[in-house]
C-alpha angles and dihedrals in degrees: 000000000000090000091051091050090051091050091051091049093047091050090052092049090051093048092050091049092047091048090054094048094045089049093051100041110017126233101292096050095043116099132191088240091058090052092048092051092049094044094042092220133125125266088243091055092052096045090048088066102027119029094193145010089258092056089048092050090049091051091052090050091050091057095063106087098052087064087072094064113131135169112278114264128202089230106063094197088058088051090056091049090050093053092057093050094046091052088047092055094043091052088066094069115002109101095194093053092045091050092049091052092048092050091049092060098032106114090196091067106117123246090251089070114072099219090168092066097088091052091054092046091050091048093050095049096044093046089055090055093043090055089050088053090051090051090054095051096251099125134071111251091243094061115112104202101211094044091049094048093049089051090051094048092048093046092049091050093052095043094051091048091051090046090049092051095047106033109002085256096298090128095043094107091056092048092050090050089055090048092054092045088061098039104043099066089056096051111025126073108253095244091060098051099084091053097052115098115212098152116152092248094049094112095050091048093051094050091046090051093055093038095238121152114246095230 
């Protein structure tokens, strides 16, 4: 059991180090040697978990969606809003998430790495919540859940890239607030709009309420 726990910890250390290096240098410029130096583990330990740079990149990509976890909310549309803001806050300091996001949009990522997987995972999870919102009468009848979710995922991706380029994402919360101000009237029933919270500091307030570190 102790050996298994050590292996789990070592794998996490490697993933976090790889996320940081991929975020800083992109896929092509990242080397296994750079990850080893950052993680402070042996080459044997790294290759035990990840036989290649491609498999390491895929594992970093696969870690992205869990960072959107938020406490369940009775209003499922609010839960979707909360997920976007929590990811936005965590992008400020979590190297593994930042590396995963960079790999997802890095056009130099080789074909052997499925950098579209996070987009599909986000779409599936958010579509489930959107359908729950529909069942609770939160959505306008014209809303098509999958189309709306894919628009949201694409918009979030573009907004965070712009925010990263301009302010290293320090203004991402404000930009997400603007996004929701435009989207919500087109998807939520009018009576629900005043109750929905899409303030720029929503993500920080959620994490503070559950006493979860931002990084």
